[in-house]
C-alpha positions, 0 to 999 in steps of 0.5 A: 558434536555440534549443538542444536540451535535452540529456537528463540523464545523472545518472539516479537509479534505485531501486537506486542510491537505495536503495544510497546510503541504505544507504551513509549508514547505514554499518556498520549496513547489510548490503545485504540490504534493498536486495537484497530491494527489488530482488527486489520491483521485479523482481516488479513489472516482471513483473506490469506486463508481464502486466497490460498484455497480460492481455486478449491472453493471456486472463488477465482471466477468473476462475480458478475459485477463491476466496481466503481472503477469500471473493473470486473470484480472477482469473487474474492474481491467481494469477499475480501471487501465484506470481511474488511468492512465487517471487521473494521466496523466491529472493532468499534474504532472506526468512524469512516471507511473508504473502499476501492470496491464501493462508490460511496464512503461508509459512515459507521453507526453511532453504536460502533463509532470510533475515532479513526478512518480507514481507506483501503484496497481490499484486494490489490492485483486481483486480476492476477488471482488465477495466475497465482501471482502475489496480491495484497491489501493496502490501507491507510488510517486517519484520525478524525478531526477534533470535534468531528463526528466522522464525515467524508471531510475526515479522509479528504486530507493530505496523506501527510496527515495519516497516522498509519499505513501499510499493506499485506502481501499474500503469496507463499507467505503472508507479509504485513508491512506497517508504519505508524510514523516512526519507521517501517517494520515488516512482519510474516504470518506464522501459520502455526501460531496464527500470529504476525512475527517481526521479521524485517525490523526498520526497513530502509530502502537502499539509496540506489537500486538497479531495478525499474518497475514500469508497465512498458506496455504503455510506452507509446502513451508515455510523456517525454520525461518518462521516455527519457528517464527509461532510456537513460537507465536502459542505455546508460553511458556508464555502468550496467543497465537496470533490470526490468521487473514488473509484476502488475500487483502494486503490493508485490512491486512496491514490496520488492522496491522497499527491500531491494531498492530501485524505482516503481512508476505508474505515470500519467500519460496520453491515455490516462490523463491523471494516472491510474492508481488511486490517491487515497488508498493506493498512492498515499499509503505506499508514499507514506511507507516509502518516505518512512523507509528513507525513499521518495514518492512523487507525482513528477510534479510534487510530493504525493503526500502533499496532495489535497484530495477532492474525491475519494476515488481520485487518481494520480501519477506515482513514482516511488523508491530509492532516493537517488533513483527518484531524484534522477527521474525528477531531473527529466521532469524539470527539463520539461516543465509542462510534462503532463501535456507534452 
């Protein structure tokens, strides 16, 4: 008789994993970052629950307002934003909050002030809510500068200065992918335990993939380097053409790219002169994760994480993914140095 498989009792939760990392840092670790990440994970559990029952409790309609980007807000957008702000403030570990949904940054009052700044998109891909497509939360974390009480200057810094970044993807399961600057780990929410369990340790993007993810509905606006690159992978002189996969939710598209390899791109073009994706709370966190997983993240002209933001809602072109695939794209940009005006 075959023996029954005994469930593992050595379960590594998000909290346990982050705390063990903090312990390895010794005296440099205060535990504050761990507590902040715990607050973010709690927020994501709340949002995940509401995403699953959104249709039942009428959260999928429009809220009747537009956010700072001029996009119509869904009711779930508004709820997710409120949940995240309240949880981050209550953690006592934050000084500045920047949300996609709010025009101005939030400076935390002295009673609840901590030493971290969190920039976030509370519900990325919300236009897909009605269709049941995977959506998510994206976040990046900075530590305030020495001597600062927490100002907007503490977030207007290159993405390379972030201390942590990640996203949570809500779909058939809730997946949290996180980096604190020492690799990338993925966790899956166990609804029965109410905990994120480590399921994808040390995520590494394959050096080359076979999937490209671009919104080709905008092809008529693309600049020559992007046109030429896409042609090269759709009509290769050697090997099979790449497969196209574009979900329209950055979290879902990047998640697939991290696991399977390939390239994700949202370029600047003749219509969107600076691109569409927001630098601070979309491009920076995803670029940080990509590089930590062994990939490349670029605007086509340079490394995304080296950009110095001037405003909190600034946009930028984004290409990220497998090292070899992004390197191939960059060759086409080198052929047309003035790509942004081509």
